[in-house]
N, C-alpha and C positions, 0 to 999 in steps of 0.2 A: 705215531703209527711205527717209524722207524726205531723207537726206542724198544717196543716189543719185539720187532723183528731181530734186532741186533742183541736183545738181552740186556739193555741199560735198565737202571733202577731210578733214573732221572733223565731229563732232556739236557744233554750236555752243553748245547750251544744257545739256549733261550737268552732273548734279548733283555729280560727283566732282570736288574741288577739283583744278585744274591751272593751274600759274602762267603758262601760255601765253596763258591767256584773262583774265589779271588786268588790270582796268579801274583807271586811276588816277584814280578820282573825286576830289573835293576833299577828302572825309573819309578816303579810304583813302590818299592822298598824306599827309595830315598823320599817320595812323597808322604808315605806313611811316618818317616822320621821328622820330616818337616812339621807335619800335623801335631805329633807327640809333642815337640819342642815347644810348638806354639801353645797347646793346651797347658804345658807346665808353667807358662807365663801368667795364665790366668787373668788375663785382659787383652784387650785389643781385638786385631783382625788378624785371621788367617786366610790366605789365598792361593787358591789352587786353579790354574787355567789349563786348558788342552783342548784339542779339536773336538768336534761331534763324535762322540762313541769312543773316545780315549779311556774312559773308564773313570771319570772324576766321582760320579754317584756311588759306583761300586767300592771306589777307594773309602768313601765316607761310611758305607755300609760295613766294611770291615772294620774300620774304627769304631763304629757304634757296636759291634758285637763283641769286641774286646773291652770296652769300658764298662765300669761297674755300675749298673743300672739305679743302685742305691745312692750313689754319689752325684750322677749326672741326670738332669732333666734336658732333653733335646727337642727341639721345635723346628720343624723343617718348611720351607717355603719354596715353592717353584713360581718364580716371577714371569709376568709378561710386561706389556707396557702399562704399569699402574702408576697412579701418583703417588706423592709422598703420604698423603692421607690414608690411602687405600692399603699402602704398604704396612702402615701403623694397624689397620684394622687385621689384615693378614697374620701379623706378628701377634697380635692379641688373641685371635682366635686359635692360633697354633700353641699358645701357652695356656690356653683354657681360661682366658681373662675376659671372654666376650668380645664383640666387635660392633657394638652398637654405641651411640652416643657421639658428641664432638670430639675434637682433637684433645682438649684437656681431659676429657673423661678417659679416653683411649689411653693417654699416657699414664694417668693415674692408676688405672686398672693394670696396665703392663708393670708399672714400678711396685704395684703393691703384690702382685703375684711373684715378682722376682725377690722382693724380700721375704716372702713366705718360703720361697725355696731355700734361701740362705740361711733362714732360722731353722731350717729342718735339716741343714746340713748338707745340701745338694747345691751343685753348680749347674747355672742355666747355660745352655749352648744353642744358639741360632744357626741353623745352616740355611743359606739362601743360594739356590740353584739359579742357573741362567741369570746371572747377576748382570750380564751385559746388556740385558734389556730394559734395565732401570734406568730411569731419568736422573740427571743430577740431584733432584728434589729428593728422590727416594733414598739415594746414597747419603744425602745430607741427614736425613731422618735416622738412619742406620749408625752414622756418626755419633748422632745426639743421645741415641740409646745407650752408647758405650759410656757415656758421661754419668750413667746412673750407678752411684756409689754408695757405700755404706762402711763406715769406719776404714776409710781408706783403700777398700776393696771394690773392685768392679763387679757389679751384679749380673754382668752379662758378657758373654765372649761370643764372637761371631766367625763362621767358617763362610767364605764367598767362593762360590764355584762358578767359572764361566770360560767362555771360549776366548781364544787368543785376543780377540779385539778389546777385551776388558782392559788389558795392559795399556793400551793406547789411551783409553778413556780415563784411567786412573791417573795417567801422566798430565791430565789437564791442570793448567793452574787454580781452577776452581776446587779442586779436590786435595789441596795441599795438606789440610788439616787431617783428612781420612788417611793419605798415605803416611803421615807420622804415627799413625796408630796401628800400621801394619807390621807385626812382629814377625811372621813368616810368610814367604810366598813360593811357590813352585810351580813350573811349567811341566805338564805330564806330556811326555813325547810318546811316539808309536814305539812298538817293540820292534827290535831288530830281526833279520831272517831266523838267527839261532832261537830266539825267545818265542817267535811265531810258532816254531815245531813245537818247543816244548810247552808252549800255551796250549796248543791243540790237544796233545797228549796228556796233559795235567786235567784238562777239563773232561776229556774222555774218561779216564781213570776215575775221576771225582763221581762220574755217572755210572759206575761199574764195569767199564771196558775191560774184557779180557782178551783183547786180539781180535775179536770180531766186530767190524771188518779188519783186514789188514790195509795197508797203504803202500802204494809205490813211493820209493823214496823222492821221486820228482814231484810228488804232490806238494810238499811243504813250501819248497821254494816258490813253488806257482802261486799257491795260495798267499804268500807274502807278497808276492809281485802283483797279485790283483787287489790286494786289499790294503797295502802301503803299511801293514803291521798295526792297523787300527783295530782294537779288540772288537768293537760291535760289528765291523765289516767283516771280520774274520768268522765270528758267530753266524752271521747271515749266510756266508758263503759255504760254512761247513755244514750248518743245518740242512741247506738245501741239497749240499752233496750226499748226506748220509739218507735224505727221503729219495734222492734218485737212486742210490744203491738198494735200498729196502725195495722200492717199487720194481726195480729192474731185476731183483734177486742177485745181487752181486756181493760176493764174498771180500772182494777186494775193492779198494777205491784208486783209480787210476788218474794218470795226469790227462788223459783225454777227457775224463769225465769233469776234472777241475775245468778245464777251457770251455767245455760245452756249458756248463752250470753257470760260470761266469759271464759268458755271453748271453746266455738267457736273463740272469739278473739285471745286466745293463739294458736290455731291451725291454724288461717287464717295468724297471724301476728307473731307468736312466733315460736318456734322451730317444732311446729306440734305435740307436745306431751303435756299432761296435766302437770302442775306444781304441787308440793307438795300440794298446797291450794286446788287443784281440782282433784287431782288423787283419784282413788277408793281405797278403804281399801286394806291395803297390807295382802298378805297370812299369815295365823298365823305360828309360828314356828312348824317346823317338817312337813310342807306340803310335802316337797320333799320326806320324808321317807314314806308318806302315798300313794306312788305310782304316785305322780302328779295330784291326783284328785282334789284337791282343787286349784291347778294352771290352770287346765281346767274349772274349775266352774267359777274361776274369769276371766279367758279368755273369757268364754261365756258370762258372765255378760258385759264384756267391748263391746264384739260384738254386744250384744242387744242394750246398750246404742248407739253404732254407728249407728245402723240401725234406731233406733228412731230418732237420730238427723238427718240424711239423709231425712227421711220422711219428718220431721218437715220443713226443709229447702225447701224440694220439695213443700209443701203446702204454704210456705212462698213466695216462687218464683212464683206460680200460681196466688195467691191473689195479687202480686205485679203487674202481668201482667193485671189482670182483673181492678185493680184501673186505671193503664195507659190507659186502653181502656175506662174506664169511663171518666177520665180526657180529653181524646181526643174527646170523644162525646160533651162534656159540651162546650168545646172551640171552636169545628167545627163552622165555619160561617153559 
């Protein structure tokens, strides 16, 4: 809806990874460099870790968009708590080798299709996402797959994507042999404040933004403060901001809109209570000794703010219904 209102040709802050919206921040550019270096080795493991929403999957989407499809065959797995044998079945299915039979059959099928790819001049690349969820047995199966070779060349190279705790898992003595096969490793950190500003404008321009809406200068540092520079959090907040602006028919996104939207997101998706960055001012020392009057005033202020937020949501809801009715009339044959 806000895309039509502001004249965008795409959704600038969608949560689904899309290489068209890849922003090459300083950390993401270094991560790409590590991936390219790792791929050039044509064997072993490449590891990228980062917080939830840091952009690990988008990074691989970007890399995949730049690889020659005639040279690479890529298989992708998003793991959960699966056994080693189940991981083999997922790998076999991802490469098109089927997933039935016992372990020996699975391994023969995987090895056969890897040899077929090499004979056709293609390199096989396996991407395992959420790798921190795998048990040791699953990681050991991945290591064993890296042993499949032909004429001294590895037939499979693997990219492991995981949350920061995977680095602690990898440090286990039980995974010494896997660690020895890691050729490149990078931790994807958050954007800084300047990069958050640039990231927002980059994604807006990629979606056809031509200055509508405009943004108060204070908007960008506030978005950074409320999201910590994590791209997915930025996307979620900015998407709701634009929806707010469209439903309220605002031509400018203000700092006050950021505060309101961030508070609503926290209440909707968080604990239901404002966090430290969004809570109102604390009562001064001595308030309790003053007979509780300051606490009552603070509570009254919070109640007024809540009533204002509810009233605004009601206006937004009514506006939403009106717009749906308008769209229905326009599209009616």
